MDAnalysis code that builds the backbone (N, CA, C; Angstrom):
import MDAnalysis as mda
import numpy as np

u = mda.Universe.empty(231, n_residues=77, atom_resindex=np.repeat(np.arange(77), 3), trajectory=True)
u.add_TopologyAttr("name", ["N", "CA", "C"] * 77)
u.add_TopologyAttr("resid", np.arange(1, 78))
u.add_TopologyAttr("resname", ["MET", "VAL", "GLU", "ARG", "GLN", "LEU", "ASP", "VAL", "ARG", "GLU", "VAL", "PRO", "PRO", "PRO", "ARG", "ARG", "HIS", "SER", "LYS", "ILE", "PHE", "ASP", "ALA", "PHE", "GLU", "ALA", "LEU", "GLU", "SER", "GLY", "GLU", "ALA", "LEU", "ALA", "ILE", "ILE", "ASN", "ASP", "HIS", "GLU", "PRO", "THR", "PRO", "LEU", "TYR", "HIS", "GLN", "MET", "ALA", "ALA", "GLU", "VAL", "GLU", "SER", "PHE", "ASP", "ALA", "GLU", "GLY", "TYR", "SER", "VAL", "ASP", "CYS", "VAL", "GLY", "PRO", "GLU", "GLU", "PHE", "ILE", "ALA", "THR", "LEU", "PRO", "LYS", "GLU"])
u.atoms.positions = np.array([
    [13.885, -8.270, -8.020],
    [13.673, -8.886, -7.163],
    [14.556, -10.107, -6.467],
    [15.550, -10.400, -5.653],
    [16.209, -11.742, -5.131],
    [15.521, -12.606, -4.468],
    [15.023, -13.882, -4.977],
    [13.848, -14.719, -3.931],
    [15.428, -15.896, -3.327],
    [15.094, -15.958, -2.305],
    [14.922, -17.202, -1.324],
    [14.247, -17.888, -1.124],
    [14.678, -19.179, -0.804],
    [14.326, -20.176, -0.576],
    [14.236, -20.555, 0.476],
    [13.078, -21.120, 1.463],
    [13.556, -22.272, 3.090],
    [11.300, -22.737, 3.273],
    [12.625, -24.516, 2.837],
    [11.504, -25.311, 3.126],
    [11.000, -26.158, 4.182],
    [10.546, -25.285, 5.203],
    [10.156, -25.760, 6.585],
    [9.046, -26.625, 6.479],
    [8.661, -27.538, 5.425],
    [7.742, -28.824, 5.577],
    [8.745, -30.031, 6.547],
    [9.734, -29.966, 7.115],
    [9.992, -30.995, 8.181],
    [10.869, -30.532, 9.745],
    [10.715, -29.017, 9.104],
    [10.746, -28.459, 10.668],
    [9.560, -28.358, 11.326],
    [9.867, -28.666, 12.378],
    [8.764, -28.953, 13.404],
    [8.267, -27.605, 13.720],
    [6.820, -28.068, 13.948],
    [5.688, -26.991, 14.007],
    [6.015, -25.625, 14.617],
    [6.021, -26.208, 15.743],
    [6.521, -25.401, 16.850],
    [7.993, -24.809, 16.702],
    [9.208, -25.388, 15.471],
    [9.808, -24.151, 15.463],
    [9.494, -22.927, 13.889],
    [8.867, -23.390, 13.502],
    [8.613, -22.936, 11.768],
    [8.879, -21.725, 11.736],
    [7.852, -21.237, 12.805],
    [7.614, -19.489, 12.747],
    [9.353, -18.937, 12.594],
    [10.382, -19.293, 14.107],
    [11.277, -18.637, 14.560],
    [12.289, -18.659, 13.199],
    [11.406, -19.569, 12.705],
    [13.107, -20.121, 11.820],
    [12.832, -19.446, 10.829],
    [10.681, -19.139, 10.597],
    [10.795, -18.322, 8.985],
    [11.417, -17.354, 9.718],
    [11.518, -15.938, 10.384],
    [11.995, -15.120, 11.199],
    [13.149, -14.488, 10.956],
    [13.579, -15.816, 11.499],
    [15.491, -15.142, 11.751],
    [15.505, -15.067, 9.567],
    [15.497, -16.336, 8.760],
    [15.596, -15.997, 8.180],
    [14.872, -14.991, 6.872],
    [14.112, -14.146, 7.215],
    [13.458, -12.933, 6.743],
    [14.376, -11.568, 7.722],
    [14.501, -11.423, 9.019],
    [15.512, -10.547, 9.173],
    [16.698, -10.798, 8.530],
    [17.403, -11.960, 7.946],
    [18.681, -11.793, 7.507],
    [18.701, -11.051, 5.924],
    [17.435, -11.136, 4.916],
    [17.369, -10.554, 3.736],
    [17.241, -9.041, 3.484],
    [18.015, -8.646, 2.439],
    [18.512, -7.229, 2.376],
    [16.769, -7.148, 1.785],
    [16.935, -5.248, 1.956],
    [15.657, -4.493, 1.701],
    [15.962, -4.528, 0.193],
    [14.493, -5.252, -0.419],
    [14.076, -6.026, -2.117],
    [13.849, -7.664, -2.243],
    [14.640, -8.316, -1.465],
    [14.326, -9.457, -0.945],
    [12.991, -9.893, -1.126],
    [13.086, -11.605, -1.072],
    [11.952, -12.195, -0.977],
    [12.477, -13.387, -0.124],
    [11.768, -13.694, 0.752],
    [11.913, -14.972, 0.616],
    [10.724, -16.236, 0.346],
    [11.253, -17.283, -0.524],
    [9.750, -17.745, -0.722],
    [9.725, -19.185, 0.651],
    [8.779, -19.270, 0.918],
    [8.448, -20.900, 1.754],
    [7.947, -21.315, 1.466],
    [8.587, -22.752, 1.238],
    [7.885, -23.657, 0.715],
    [7.297, -24.387, 2.078],
    [5.607, -24.714, 2.114],
    [4.935, -25.041, 3.161],
    [3.839, -26.060, 3.023],
    [2.977, -27.383, 4.177],
    [3.017, -27.935, 3.892],
    [1.395, -27.636, 3.875],
    [0.986, -26.545, 4.637],
    [-0.241, -25.673, 4.510],
    [-0.254, -24.299, 4.188],
    [-1.636, -23.645, 3.856],
    [-1.845, -22.686, 3.475],
    [-0.697, -21.266, 4.026],
    [-0.593, -21.007, 4.601],
    [0.206, -20.156, 5.489],
    [0.044, -19.154, 6.439],
    [-1.025, -18.724, 6.626],
    [-2.151, -17.817, 6.973],
    [-2.175, -17.178, 7.798],
    [-1.759, -18.207, 9.021],
    [-1.656, -16.931, 10.412],
    [0.272, -16.141, 10.441],
    [1.166, -17.441, 9.579],
    [2.432, -16.518, 9.486],
    [2.053, -15.237, 8.545],
    [1.371, -15.189, 7.482],
    [0.484, -13.488, 6.930],
    [0.252, -13.047, 7.741],
    [-0.551, -13.492, 8.283],
    [-1.151, -12.266, 9.789],
    [-0.097, -11.615, 11.004],
    [0.485, -12.997, 11.479],
    [1.720, -12.616, 12.356],
    [2.997, -11.321, 11.673],
    [3.196, -11.705, 9.936],
    [4.353, -11.471, 9.755],
    [3.951, -9.229, 9.511],
    [2.625, -9.551, 9.016],
    [2.290, -7.803, 8.709],
    [1.480, -7.616, 10.271],
    [1.907, -8.014, 11.140],
    [0.719, -7.888, 13.044],
    [2.361, -7.520, 13.409],
    [3.753, -7.462, 13.323],
    [4.884, -7.511, 13.978],
    [6.081, -7.266, 13.059],
    [6.226, -7.394, 11.657],
    [7.211, -6.520, 11.399],
    [6.922, -5.595, 9.958],
    [7.800, -4.716, 10.601],
    [7.281, -3.447, 9.794],
    [7.884, -3.726, 8.110],
    [8.779, -4.169, 7.968],
    [9.940, -4.232, 7.336],
    [8.638, -5.442, 5.950],
    [7.827, -6.291, 6.474],
    [7.385, -7.608, 5.784],
    [6.439, -6.377, 4.783],
    [5.609, -6.488, 3.434],
    [5.579, -5.883, 2.337],
    [4.182, -6.628, 1.861],
    [3.234, -6.462, 3.082],
    [2.043, -7.323, 2.446],
    [1.354, -7.454, 1.599],
    [1.687, -5.894, 0.792],
    [0.689, -6.214, -0.312],
    [1.596, -6.309, -1.621],
    [2.760, -7.504, -1.568],
    [3.603, -7.597, -2.124],
    [3.556, -9.382, -2.262],
    [3.108, -9.871, -0.708],
    [2.912, -10.984, -0.779],
    [2.237, -11.969, -1.588],
    [2.514, -13.625, -1.301],
    [1.188, -14.110, -2.464],
    [1.285, -15.247, -1.970],
    [1.027, -15.957, -2.697],
    [0.944, -17.646, -1.431],
    [0.771, -18.602, -2.994],
    [0.738, -19.682, -3.500],
    [0.468, -20.750, -4.812],
    [0.586, -21.980, -4.133],
    [-0.477, -22.889, -4.350],
    [-0.733, -24.254, -4.378],
    [-0.203, -25.165, -5.128],
    [1.078, -25.053, -5.008],
    [1.523, -26.490, -6.227],
    [0.987, -27.676, -6.225],
    [0.618, -28.552, -5.088],
    [0.136, -29.970, -4.889],
    [-0.293, -29.381, -3.398],
    [-1.060, -30.986, -3.012],
    [-2.288, -31.131, -2.312],
    [-1.041, -30.500, -1.021],
    [-0.084, -30.884, -0.779],
    [0.707, -30.939, 1.069],
    [1.734, -29.711, -0.091],
    [2.252, -28.814, -0.720],
    [2.994, -27.946, -1.258],
    [2.045, -26.336, -1.305],
    [2.586, -25.534, -0.560],
    [2.527, -24.331, -0.661],
    [3.605, -23.336, -1.014],
    [3.619, -22.571, -1.767],
    [4.881, -21.194, -1.506],
    [4.680, -20.278, -1.751],
    [4.677, -19.747, -1.085],
    [4.122, -18.792, 0.415],
    [5.428, -17.453, -0.347],
    [5.131, -16.305, -0.761],
    [6.430, -15.409, -1.172],
    [6.247, -14.492, -0.664],
    [7.840, -13.895, 0.401],
    [7.001, -13.231, 1.821],
    [8.216, -12.258, 1.045],
    [7.453, -10.679, 0.540],
    [8.725, -9.873, 0.479],
    [9.381, -8.459, 1.694],
    [10.423, -7.944, 0.932],
    [10.929, -7.445, 2.248],
    [11.231, -5.415, 1.456],
    [10.850, -5.007, 2.396],
    [10.840, -3.354, 1.869],
    [12.252, -2.777, 1.922],
])
């Protein structure tokens, strides 16, 4: 699976989700977007699961790398 990364830690919080959605939309089927964030992105997961048909919620994963570094993998069907 091809994985692309997007570090949103420096993006202002009100603009993060739209930036993530745009990057996810640009993916091909079978690719994944790895989001590097300063908190666990649970609200993003719920929004993606509810609004994005091509989001593979079962393949979603999140790893805590440090106190303010989480990497969430958002796969696209």
